[in-house]
N, C-alpha and C positions, 0 to 999 in steps of 0.2 A: 092534864086537866087541872091538877093542883096548882101549877104555876099560873095558869090563866085566872083562877079564882083569887089568888094572892094579888095579881096585878090589878084586877078589877077592884079589889078592896083598897089597895094603895091609891088607885086613881080616884075612887069615891071619897077616900079620906082627904086627898088633896083638894078635890072639888068642894068638900065641906069646909075646909080651911079657907078657901077663896071666898066662899059665901059669907063666912064669919068676918073675914077681913073687910070685905066690901061693905057689909052692914055697919061695921065699926067706923070705917072711914066716912061713909055717907052721914052717919050720926054726927060727925065732926065737921060737916060742911063741904066735903069733897064731892065732886060730881064725876060719875063714871063716863069716860070717853070710849073705852074699848076693853074687852076682856079676852084673854088668851090670844094675844097678838103673836103670830109666828112668822118668821122669815121663810121664804120659799127655799126648797132644797134641803139636802142633808147637812148636818153639822151647824145649822144656824142656831138661832136663839128663840126664846119664847118669853113673853112678859105676861104675868098673870093678870094684872090690872093696870090700866092706864087711866089715871085720875086727873082731875083739874081742880086746882085750888081757886078760891075767889079772887086771889091776886094775879091770876092768869098763869101761874106756874103749873107745868105739866109734871106729874109725879108718876114715875114708873115703879110699880110695886111688885115685890116678890112676897108671896104669902107662903109661910112655912109652918108645918105642924109636926110636933113630936109628942109622944106619950110621956116622955120624961126628959129631964135636963141632963141625962147621962151623955157623956162625950161632948159636952158643951151646949147641948140643947139644939133647938131649931135654928137659932141665929148663927151658930157656928157652922151650920151646914151650907151657908151661902159663902163658899170659898172663892178664891181668885178665878178659877175656871168658870164657875157659875156667873160671877160678876161680869167677866168678859163677854159671855154669851148674852147676858141681859143688855149690856152696853151696845153690842153689835146690833141686837134687835131694835134698840131705841134709835140708833143712827139710821137704820133702815126705815123705821116708822117715820122719822122726822124728815126724810127726803121728800115726802109728799107735801110738806108744809111750805107755804110761800114765805112766811116769816118765822124764824126760829124763836120759840118762847123760852123763858127761863125753865130749866128742868132740874129734877132732883130724883135720886134713887133711894127709895125707902124699902124697909122690910117690915112686914107685919108677922109677928110670931104668935101662933096659937098653941098654947100648952095647957096642960090640966090646971095650972095655977091661974090662967087667964090669958088676956091678949096684951101684947106689948107692941107699941108702934115705934120703930126705930127710924126716926126721920134723918135723912141724909146719911144713911147707913154706910154708903160707900161713894167714892168720887167717880164721876163719869168721864173725867179727863177732858172737860170742856164741851161736853155734849149739850 
C-alpha cells in the first residue's frame, strides 16, 4: 500500500508540473495541440505536451519537476534514453500529418526557484 501511495503522489506531482508548464507556455503564446501523447505498446514513448507556436512550429515539450537542484536538478533528468523515447513518440505522432511542420524539442523545468523554459533542449535528429 505504501508503494501505491508514493506512486500516486509522484504521478500527481508530475501532473501538477505539466499544468504549470502548460500555463507558462500558453502565457507566452503557444497553443496546446495535445497532452500526454503515448505510443501504443510497451517500451514506447510519451510526450507531456505538444504545443504549436504562432510561426507553425510544433514543439514537443517534456515537463520536469524536482524539489531541489541536487544531482543536476530536473533538466539533468532528461537523459539520452528519455530523449530517444520522446523522439520516437514524436515520429509516431507526426506519421499522421500530411505535411511535416518544423519541430523542436523543449524542456520546461519546474523547481522551487521557479520555471525555466529550455528551448531546443535537445536535437531530434531531423524530426
